[in-house]
C-alpha positions in Angstrom: 10.1 -31.6 -17.4 11.9 -35.1 -17.3 8.9 -35.6 -20.3 10.1 -32.3 -22.5 14.0 -34.2 -22.2 13.0 -37.4 -23.2 10.6 -36.3 -26.3 13.7 -33.6 -27.2 16.4 -36.1 -27.0 14.4 -38.6 -29.3 14.1 -36.0 -31.7 17.4 -34.9 -31.8 19.5 -34.6 -34.7 23.1 -33.3 -35.3 21.3 -30.0 -36.5 19.2 -29.6 -33.6 19.0 -26.8 -31.3 20.7 -27.7 -27.6 18.2 -27.6 -24.8 20.6 -27.9 -22.5 19.4 -24.4 -20.8 16.2 -26.0 -20.1 17.8 -27.3 -16.8 19.4 -24.6 -15.6 -15.6 8.0 -3.4 -19.8 10.0 -4.6 -18.7 6.9 -6.7 -19.2 3.3 -6.2 -17.1 2.4 -3.2 -14.6 0.2 -3.4 -15.8 -2.4 -1.1 -16.6 -5.7 -2.8 -19.7 -7.5 -2.2 -21.2 -10.0 -4.1 -18.0 -11.5 -4.7 -16.2 -14.7 -3.1 -12.8 -14.3 -1.7 -10.6 -17.9 -0.4 -11.3 -16.5 2.8 -13.9 -16.4 5.5 -15.4 -12.6 4.6 -18.1 -10.9 6.2 -19.0 -8.0 4.2 -21.2 -5.0 5.7 -24.8 -5.0 4.3 -24.4 -1.7 3.0 -21.1 -2.3 0.6 -20.8 -1.7 -2.8 -18.2 -3.1 -5.4 -15.8 -1.4 -7.7 -15.8 -3.7 -10.5 -18.3 -4.8 -12.8 -21.7 -5.8 -11.2 -22.3 -9.3 -10.5 -25.3 -11.2 -11.5 -25.4 -13.5 -8.8 -25.6 -13.5 -4.6 -22.4 -13.9 -2.8 -20.8 -16.8 -2.5 -19.8 -18.6 1.0 -16.5 -19.9 1.7 -18.1 -23.7 0.9 -18.8 -22.9 -2.2 -15.4 -23.2 -3.2 -15.4 -26.9 -2.6 -15.8 -28.6 -6.1 -17.9 -31.9 -6.3 -15.1 -33.5 -8.1 -12.5 -33.6 -4.9 -9.7 -35.0 -7.5 -9.9 -32.3 -10.2 -7.1 -29.4 -10.2 -8.5 -25.9 -11.1 -6.9 -22.7 -11.2 -9.0 -20.2 -9.2 -7.2 -18.4 -6.6 -3.5 -18.5 -6.3 -3.9 -19.4 -2.6 -5.5 -23.0 -3.8 -1.4 -23.5 -3.8 1.6 -23.6 -1.9 4.7 -21.6 -2.3 6.5 -24.7 -3.9 3.7 -25.6 -6.3 3.7 -21.6 -7.1 7.2 -22.0 -8.0 7.6 -25.0 -10.0 4.9 -23.6 -11.8 6.8 -20.3 -13.1 10.2 -22.8 -13.5 8.0 -25.0 -15.9 6.8 -21.5 -17.7 10.3 -20.3 -18.1 11.4 -23.6 -19.3 8.5 -23.6 -21.8 8.7 -20.0 -23.2 12.4 -20.9 -24.1 11.2 -24.2 -25.9 8.6 -21.8 -27.7 11.3 -18.7 -28.3 13.8 -21.2 -29.8 11.3 -22.1 -32.5 11.2 -25.8 -31.4 7.6 -27.2 -32.6 8.1 -31.1 -31.7 7.0 -30.2 -27.8 2.7 -30.8 -28.4 1.9 -32.0 -24.9 -1.6 -30.6 -26.1 -1.8 -32.5 -28.8 -5.6 -34.0 -29.6 -6.9 -32.0 -26.7 -9.7 -29.0 -26.8 -10.0 -26.2 -24.8 -13.5 -24.1 -24.2 -12.8 -20.1 -23.6 -15.6 -18.7 -21.9 -15.7 -14.9 -22.4 -18.3 -13.0 -20.4 -16.0 -9.9 -20.3 -13.9 -9.5 -24.0 -9.9 -9.2 -23.8 -7.5 -9.3 -26.5 -4.7 -10.4 -24.4 -6.7 -13.2 -22.5 -8.0 -14.5 -25.9 -4.6 -14.1 -28.1 -2.8 -15.6 -25.0 -4.7 -18.6 -24.1 -5.6 -19.6 -27.8 -2.1 -19.1 -29.4 -0.2 -20.8 -26.3 -2.6 -23.9 -26.2 -1.9 -24.1 -30.2 1.7 -23.7 -30.0 1.7 -26.8 -28.2 -0.5 -28.7 -30.2 -4.0 -28.0 -28.8 -7.1 -26.5 -30.2 -9.1 -23.5 -28.2 -12.7 -22.7 -28.9 -13.6 -19.0 -28.4 -17.1 -18.8 -27.1 -17.8 -14.6 -26.7 -20.5 -12.8 -24.8 -23.4 -13.8 -26.9 -22.5 -17.5 -27.3 -23.3 -18.6 -24.3 -24.9 -16.0 -22.2 -24.1 -18.2 -19.1 -26.5 -17.7 -16.5 -29.5 -16.3 -18.7 -29.8 -18.4 -21.7 -28.4 -21.6 -19.8 -27.6 -22.2 -16.4 -24.0 -22.2 -15.5 -23.8 -25.9 -13.8 -25.4 -27.4 -17.1 -22.8 -25.6 -19.2 -20.2 -26.7 -16.8 -21.1 -30.2 -17.4 -21.6 -30.0 -21.2 -18.6 -28.4 -21.9 -16.9 -31.3 -19.8 -17.9 -33.7 -21.9 -16.6 -31.8 -25.2 -13.0 -30.7 -23.6 -10.1 -31.2 -21.6 -10.3 -27.8 -19.8 -12.2 -24.9 -19.5 -11.1 -21.2 -18.9 -13.5 -18.2 -18.0 -13.3 -14.8 -17.9 -16.4 -13.8 -16.4 -17.9 -11.1 -14.2 -19.2 -12.6 -11.5 -16.4 -14.6 -8.9 -19.4 -17.0 -8.2 -19.7 -17.8 -11.9 -15.9 -19.5 -11.9 -16.8 -20.8 -8.9 -20.1 -22.8 -10.1 -18.0 -23.7 -13.5 -15.5 -25.4 -11.2 -17.8 -27.1 -9.0 -20.0 -28.9 -11.8 -17.3 -29.4 -14.2 -15.8 -32.7 -14.8 -12.7 -31.4 -16.4 -10.0 -28.5 -14.8 -11.2 -24.8 -15.0 -9.0 -21.8 -15.2 -9.5 -18.2 -13.7 -9.7 -16.2 -16.7 -10.3 -13.4 -14.7 -13.6 -12.4 -12.7 -14.4 -8.9 -10.9 -12.8 -10.3 -7.5 -9.4 -11.6 -9.0 -6.9 -12.4 -11.7 -4.5 -15.1 -10.9 -3.0 -15.5 -14.2 -2.2 -12.2 -14.6 -0.5 -12.1 -11.3 1.3 -15.4 -12.3 2.9 -13.5 -15.4 3.8 -10.5 -13.6 5.5 -12.7 -11.1 7.2 -14.4 -14.0 8.2 -10.8 -15.6 9.3 -9.7 -11.6 12.0 -12.7 -11.1 12.9 -12.1 -15.2 14.2 -8.5 -14.6 14.6 -7.9 -11.0 16.3 -11.4 -10.5 13.5 -12.7 -8.1 10.3 -12.2 -6.9 11.2 -13.1 -2.8 11.9 -9.9 -0.9 11.6 -7.4 -3.5 9.0 -4.1 -3.2 6.4 -4.1 -5.5 4.3 -0.6 -5.3 0.6 -0.5 -7.0 -0.6 3.2 -7.3 -4.3 3.2 -8.1 -7.9 1.6 -7.7 -8.0 -1.1 -5.2 -9.1 -3.8 -7.7 -9.3 -7.4 -8.7 -5.3 -7.0 -9.6 -4.5 -5.5 -6.1 -6.7 -8.8 -4.8 -4.4 -10.7 -6.4 -1.3 -9.6 -5.6 -2.5 -9.6 -1.8 -3.1 -13.3 -2.3 0.3 -14.2 -3.5 1.8 -11.9 -0.7 0.0 -14.4 1.3 1.8 -17.3 0.1 5.3 -15.7 -1.3 7.3 -13.2 1.0 7.9 -9.8 -0.7 6.5 -6.1 0.2 3.8 -5.2 -1.3 2.4 -1.4 -0.8 -1.0 -0.3 -2.5 -1.4 3.7 -2.8 -4.9 4.7 -3.5 -7.6 7.4 -2.8 -9.9 7.2 0.3 -12.7 5.1 -0.5 -10.7 2.9 -3.2 -8.8 0.7 -1.1 -9.1 -3.3 -1.7 -11.4 -5.5 0.4 -10.3 -5.3 3.6 -10.8 -8.5 4.6 -8.5 -9.6 1.8 -5.9 -7.4 3.2 -6.5 -8.5 6.9 -6.0 -12.3 5.8 -3.1 -11.3 4.1 -1.4 -9.5 6.5 -2.7 -11.9 8.9 -0.7 -14.8 7.3 2.6 -13.4 8.4 4.8 -14.2 4.9 4.8 -10.4 3.6 4.9 -7.0 4.7 1.8 -5.5 3.1 0.8 -1.7 3.5 -2.5 0.2 2.0 -1.8 3.9 2.1 -3.5 6.9 0.7 -0.2 8.7 0.0 1.9 7.6 -3.2 5.1 9.6 -2.8 5.4 7.9 0.2 4.7 4.7 -1.0 6.9 4.1 -3.9 10.2 5.5 -2.1 12.6 2.4 -2.8 10.1 0.6 -5.1 11.8 -2.2 -7.3 8.5 -2.5 -9.0 5.8 0.4 -9.6 2.9 -1.2 -11.0 -0.9 0.6 -12.4 -3.7 -0.3 -13.6 -7.0 1.6 -15.4 -9.1 3.6 -13.0 -12.2 2.9 -14.8 -12.5 -0.6 -15.1 -14.7 -2.2 -17.9 -18.7 -2.0 -16.0 -17.5 1.3 -14.6 -16.4 3.8 -17.5 -19.7 5.3 -16.9 -17.7 6.7 -13.5 -14.7 7.6 -15.3 -14.7 11.1 -15.5 -15.6 11.5 -11.8 -12.9 8.6 -10.9 -10.7 10.9 -12.7 -11.0 13.9 -10.2 -10.5 11.8 -7.3 -7.7 9.4 -8.8 -5.5 13.2 -9.4 -2.2 12.7 -7.8 -1.9 9.1 -8.3 -0.9 9.4 -12.3 2.2 7.5 -12.4 4.4 10.3 -14.3 8.1 10.8 -14.6 8.2 12.7 -11.5 7.3 10.1 -9.4 9.3 7.6 -10.9 12.2 9.8 -10.0 11.2 9.0 -6.5 11.2 5.6 -7.0 14.4 5.9 -8.2 16.5 4.9 -11.4 16.5 1.2 -10.7 12.7 0.9 -10.4 10.3 -1.2 -13.3 7.4 0.3 -14.5 4.4 -2.7 -15.2 0.6 -2.4 -16.2 -1.5 -5.2 -16.7 -2.8 -3.2 -20.3 -4.8 -1.8 -21.7 -3.2 1.4 -20.5 -4.9 4.9 -21.1 -1.9 6.8 -21.6 -2.5 10.4 -20.2 -4.6 9.2 -17.5 -3.1 6.6 -15.0 0.3 6.6 -16.6 1.8 8.8 -18.9 3.5 8.2 -22.0 6.9 8.5 -21.4 6.2 6.5 -18.3 5.2 3.4 -20.9 7.7 3.9 -23.2 10.9 4.5 -20.9 13.4 2.1 -21.2 12.8 0.6 -17.7 9.3 -0.2 -18.7 8.7 -3.9 -18.9 4.9 -3.8 -20.1 5.2 -5.6 -23.2 7.5 -8.3 -21.8 5.0 -8.6 -19.1 2.1 -9.1 -21.9 4.1 -11.5 -23.3 4.6 -13.8 -20.7 0.5 -14.1 -19.9 1.2 -17.0 -22.5 4.0 -18.9 -21.4 2.7 -18.4 -17.1 -0.6 -19.7 -18.1 0.8 -22.5 -21.0 2.2 -23.6 -17.6 -0.8 -23.3 -15.7 -2.4 -25.6 -18.3 0.2 -28.1 -18.2 -0.4 -28.4 -14.5 -3.8 -28.5 -13.8 -3.9 -31.2 -16.7 -1.2 -33.2 -15.3 1.1 -33.1 -18.2 
């Protein structure tokens, strides 16, 4: 932050803005195979995935070791300690305030470029990364599913090394978790995980920022997730392995999150973690109620069948009443209104889904600043 203050002080005129505040189940099981978790995990030979199918085999824990030992990537929440994560969130709040003030002379990314790989399309991920990088002086390059065809037209290790010679940072939103590991292994610039079938660390950092802004703190809060035990749940579990809070996942039988990720998070002894099949019991006393689509990208052929299995797991007004009047509602979007959540809940005064979406940009800006050492 000293660099921000020094920069602003040198540019401030008598009419400049003051920035003093800156200081202050017949369906595929949800068992994941073919994915990497940042813990030693042994998957049963018969296990299946709930998320989009991976195109590469499961990675061993050693696969996460980067050949460039000094490189700082953002791949899993658990790659960082509590102090570092909280510092990133503090930085996000500071840079957010700077941007929203209209200040446009703080340009730490000036002269830098970012390659954005999208094997999976996404409005929020693209716009938040591209806009955020631009507002801080950089230029982002969009590479869609047909631009690279990573692992098909060209090997991931070759793509990583070529893009590293053109760009200062790489962000990738992919299917198989092994793809992000391979990118990080062979790239000579920082790599950010924009989403994989296993986890979504940027989303959870934005969620943490949103909870801090509205609840007042993340530590000690009760976060209740209702729905499919997917990559969002894995990310919450990983965060709960580092920062103490109460996390509950309520999902239908057969759609629980990966057992080993749950076990390792519980064994970390940092947070209270519960996995249940009873949403009404889970939601009592929640500070935050969180939902996501029941069928993610790559699972749309299962959507109709999943709707039957997930009956009783829709977040509606009655369920929110059980949580209490002070409970906030969050959703990582896009939402299927009338399916996993009602329109009334999304539009209610205690819904913070749109501040949450905005915070993707601010959290990611802070993540990029951190990994680039700026």
